[in-house]
C-alpha angles and dihedrals in degrees: 000000000000089000091053091048091051091051091050091049091049091050091049091048090048092050092048092050092049093050093048094049095049094045092068110087114223129210090252091054093050092047091050091050091052091047091051091049093050092046090062090079116085123239090247090055092051093047092049091052090053092047094049091046090052093048096049093042090061095051092091090060090049089051090059092046099047092036093060091112090062090049091050090050090053090053094056114112092212129053123012095342129066091131118151111260093242091058102043093099089065089087089064090048089055090064097033096054095039094052099035102045098065091053092049092048093050091048090050092052092046093048094044113133110256092230090062110067118216092239088071086080089071097034096054115100116262094242091061090059090048091050091052091050092050094047101039118015099036097048091046094053091041095054092049090048090050088051091054092046093048091056089062090059095051131069111280094238093052104031100095093034091058105031098044097057090047090050093050094047093047090049092051093046092049092050092049092048090052091049089053092048091050093051098246090138095045095108097033119121119261092246091055092050090048091054089047093054091046090053091050091051092049091050092049091050090048092052091049093050094050094046092047091050090053092049092050 
């Protein structure tokens, strides 16, 4: 009887150990779950998201192109204008920020991770909000403003063709560097990281070539 009891205890202990070990999620398990969830979307769905994102991302540039009449009106020395040339693009910003911000805010609230309640917005310390503004909002607005200002220093027929590619490449490079700093590529395969570094190098060379051609 004692032998049977010992065997039962051993079986119970073995079952408990097995349950405990399998109840702890590993990084591989979580990654596989995320991959399975992402794989539910069809290729067509993913391509359409990329296409729509590309179309809407370029709308700000179209706003400056098709809103040129408003910019010219702001430049007039008589009437409602008399705005310095470096600040005439602000009239486009008035509409772009006013119309674009609500959509971005609503998307951020909708896409908020479930483990982070919305009331954390009000519970976070004030200096964290200031830090986010200084590291995200202010640089984004500043680099667009510098783009607009740089176009006033270049020939009219080449301004957008030169300044816009530089702006896009610098934006992409900055985003990739931040992703590296935040550890988003920590678990990427070595081949993917190699392609990433090659892309960064190509973008840097492209920026240098364009800037050198303007200087010459």
